[in-house]
C-alpha positions in Angstrom: -15.9 -71.1 -44.0 -14.2 -68.0 -44.2 -14.4 -65.6 -47.5 -11.1 -65.2 -49.6 -8.9 -62.2 -49.1 -9.2 -60.1 -52.1 -6.1 -59.2 -54.1 -7.0 -55.7 -54.3 -8.1 -53.7 -51.3 -9.9 -50.6 -52.4 -8.7 -47.0 -50.6 -10.6 -46.0 -47.9 -13.0 -42.9 -48.6 -11.7 -39.5 -47.5 -13.5 -38.2 -44.4 -14.9 -34.9 -45.2 -13.5 -32.0 -43.4 -10.5 -34.1 -42.0 -7.4 -33.5 -44.0 -4.1 -33.4 -42.5 -1.1 -31.8 -44.5 2.5 -33.2 -43.5 4.8 -30.6 -43.5 8.2 -31.1 -45.2 10.9 -31.9 -42.4 14.4 -32.7 -42.5 15.9 -35.0 -40.1 19.4 -34.6 -38.3 22.1 -35.8 -40.6 23.0 -38.3 -38.1 19.9 -39.9 -38.5 20.5 -40.7 -42.1 24.3 -41.0 -42.4 26.6 -41.9 -39.6 29.2 -39.3 -38.5 32.6 -39.2 -40.4 35.8 -38.9 -39.4 37.5 -35.4 -39.2 41.2 -35.7 -38.7 41.8 -32.0 -39.4 39.2 -30.7 -36.9 40.9 -33.3 -34.5 44.2 -32.0 -35.0 42.9 -28.3 -34.5 41.2 -29.2 -31.1 44.3 -31.1 -30.0 46.5 -28.2 -30.3 43.9 -26.0 -28.7 43.7 -28.2 -25.9 47.8 -28.4 -25.5 48.0 -24.8 -25.8 45.5 -24.2 -23.0 47.2 -26.8 -20.5 50.5 -24.9 -21.5 49.2 -21.6 -20.8 48.0 -23.0 -17.6 51.1 -24.8 -16.4 53.2 -21.5 -16.9 50.8 -19.5 -14.7 51.1 -22.3 -12.2 54.9 -22.6 -12.1 55.0 -18.9 -11.9 52.4 -18.0 -8.9 51.7 -21.3 -7.4 49.3 -23.8 -7.8 47.1 -22.6 -4.8 46.5 -19.3 -6.0 46.4 -19.4 -9.8 43.9 -22.5 -9.7 41.5 -20.3 -7.6 41.1 -18.0 -10.6 38.0 -18.6 -12.7 40.3 -17.8 -15.9 42.2 -20.9 -15.0 39.3 -23.1 -14.2 37.5 -22.3 -17.4 40.7 -22.7 -19.5 40.8 -26.2 -17.9 37.5 -27.2 -18.8 37.8 -25.8 -22.1 41.2 -28.2 -22.7 39.2 -31.2 -21.5 36.3 -30.5 -23.5 38.2 -29.7 -26.6 40.5 -32.6 -26.2 37.5 -35.0 -25.8 35.8 -33.6 -28.8 39.3 -34.2 -30.6 38.9 -37.9 -29.8 35.3 -37.9 -31.0 36.3 -36.1 -34.4 39.2 -38.6 -35.0 37.2 -41.6 -34.5 33.8 -40.6 -36.1 31.9 -40.8 -32.9 28.8 -38.2 -32.2 29.5 -34.9 -30.6 29.5 -34.3 -26.8 26.3 -32.9 -25.4 25.7 -29.2 -26.3 25.3 -28.5 -22.8 28.7 -29.3 -21.9 30.6 -28.0 -24.9 28.3 -24.6 -24.5 29.3 -24.1 -21.0 33.0 -24.2 -21.5 32.6 -21.7 -24.4 30.8 -19.4 -22.5 33.0 -19.6 -19.5 36.0 -18.8 -21.3 34.4 -16.1 -23.3 33.1 -14.6 -20.1 36.5 -15.0 -18.3 38.3 -13.2 -21.4 35.5 -10.3 -21.4 36.0 -9.7 -17.8 39.9 -9.4 -18.3 39.5 -7.0 -21.0 36.8 -4.8 -19.7 37.4 -4.6 -15.9 41.1 -5.9 -15.6 43.2 -5.0 -18.2 43.7 -1.3 -17.4 43.8 -1.8 -13.6 46.2 0.1 -11.4 48.3 -1.3 -10.1 48.5 -3.7 -13.1 46.6 -7.1 -12.4 48.2 -10.3 -12.6 46.9 -14.1 -11.5 50.3 -14.8 -10.0 50.1 -12.2 -7.6 51.9 -9.1 -6.6 54.7 -11.1 -4.8 55.7 -13.1 -7.9 59.0 -11.9 -9.3 59.6 -11.0 -12.9 61.2 -13.9 -14.9 63.9 -13.5 -17.4 65.2 -15.4 -20.3 63.0 -18.2 -21.7 60.8 -18.1 -18.6 60.2 -14.4 -19.3 59.0 -15.2 -22.5 56.6 -17.8 -21.7 55.2 -15.6 -19.0 54.7 -13.0 -21.5 52.9 -15.2 -23.7 50.7 -17.1 -21.2 48.4 -13.9 -20.5 47.5 -13.1 -24.0 46.8 -16.9 -24.8 44.5 -17.1 -21.6 42.6 -14.0 -22.0 42.6 -13.5 -26.1 44.0 -16.3 -28.4 42.3 -19.3 -26.7 38.9 -17.6 -26.3 39.1 -16.7 -30.0 40.1 -19.9 -31.0 37.4 -21.6 -29.3 34.6 -19.3 -30.8 36.1 -20.1 -34.3 36.0 -24.0 -33.6 32.5 -23.5 -32.3 31.2 -21.5 -35.6 33.3 -23.3 -38.1 33.8 -27.1 -36.9 30.9 -27.8 -34.7 27.2 -28.3 -35.5 24.7 -26.3 -34.0 24.1 -28.2 -30.6 20.5 -29.0 -29.0 20.8 -26.1 -26.6 17.5 -24.9 -24.4 17.0 -21.8 -22.8 17.0 -23.7 -19.4 20.6 -24.2 -20.0 21.4 -20.5 -19.7 20.2 -20.5 -15.9 21.9 -23.9 -15.4 25.0 -22.3 -16.5 24.9 -19.8 -13.8 25.3 -22.3 -11.0 29.2 -22.6 -11.2 30.1 -19.0 -11.4 27.8 -18.2 -8.9 29.3 -20.7 -6.6 32.7 -19.7 -7.5 31.9 -15.9 -6.9 30.4 -16.7 -3.1 33.5 -19.1 -2.4 35.8 -16.4 -3.6 34.4 -13.7 -1.5 33.7 -15.8 1.7 37.5 -17.2 1.7 38.7 -13.6 1.0 36.7 -12.5 4.3 38.9 -15.1 6.3 42.1 -14.3 5.2 44.1 -11.4 7.0 44.1 -8.0 5.5 46.7 -7.8 2.4 47.2 -7.0 -1.1 46.5 -10.9 -2.1 43.5 -11.1 0.1 41.0 -11.1 -2.9 41.7 -12.6 -6.3 40.2 -9.5 -8.2 40.2 -6.0 -7.3 36.8 -5.1 -7.2 36.1 -7.8 -4.9 37.9 -5.9 -2.2 35.1 -4.4 0.3 37.8 -2.6 2.3 38.4 -0.5 -0.8 35.3 -0.2 -2.2 32.7 -1.1 0.4 30.3 -4.0 0.6 27.5 -2.4 -1.4 29.9 -1.7 -4.4 31.2 -5.3 -4.4 27.7 -6.8 -4.2 26.6 -4.6 -7.0 29.5 -5.6 -9.4 28.9 -9.2 -8.3 25.3 -9.0 -9.3 25.9 -7.0 -12.6 28.6 -9.7 -13.4 26.2 -12.6 -12.9 23.6 -10.8 -15.2 25.6 -9.8 -18.0 27.1 -13.5 -17.9 23.1 -14.8 -18.1 22.7 -12.4 -21.2 25.9 -13.7 -22.5 24.4 -17.3 -22.2 21.0 -16.1 -23.7 23.1 -14.5 -26.9 25.3 -17.9 -27.3 21.9 -20.0 -27.1 20.4 -17.8 -29.8 23.5 -17.5 -32.1 23.8 -21.3 -32.1 19.9 -21.8 -33.0 20.2 -19.3 -35.6 23.4 -20.0 -37.3 24.0 -22.6 -40.2 25.3 -26.2 -39.9 28.9 -25.8 -41.1 29.2 -29.7 -41.7 25.9 -29.7 -43.9 26.4 -27.0 -46.0 25.8 -28.0 -49.5 25.1 -31.7 -48.3 21.8 -33.4 -48.9 20.8 -36.7 -47.5 17.9 -37.3 -50.0 15.4 -38.0 -47.0 12.4 -35.8 -46.9 8.8 -36.2 -45.9 6.2 -35.0 -48.5 2.7 -34.3 -48.2 0.2 -37.0 -49.0 -0.6 -37.5 -52.9 -4.3 -37.2 -53.4 
């Protein structure tokens, strides 16, 4: 015969010297409330993706796909268009955002390409163009589009991508290891461009960028500039990660989930 189970079980005594204080914590908003539809954000990202595709299309029509698609600026813009288009669909259908490593890489590459243009290529002599020195200057509507495409690629689209990140996107879970992983693609692109340029016959269109021509500057100069560019890209990646961790979440400003962990009573 077993003893009856008591209705009220007394509290267990506190073990002396063993007290654990739970610190207040705030769970992610997605753990409490499902993501909501954001049609305005979706429309903004849709226009951003379409503008990126339009600018790339104009450059391809002017310079040909083989040369234009080889540029890091064009490849990073296409990646931005794909990521932004997918993010627009997720914002429209109230799905969770894309992984931060992917969106961070797209933002890093397009900003790095813009900085590269404004720092090293904007004031180059002769004037630098992605379409090559042999491309004829178009007139009429084609000339207007040709004049608008470079500012869009090197200034407007990177600024629009940064605004989307700061004002319309929650902070992503990006780790420091992603900064090193993001360098793999630019490094491979740099090595491939130098290798292909070394196999092509001498000429003004042998290398994509003027600072990559060892016949004009010498191999030590080209190697030094390449290493400095990769180092600057790594520092830019670290700055992006630090900013993403420090900035507030624009989607949760002023919003409360009502779910908090408190220290135990007693």
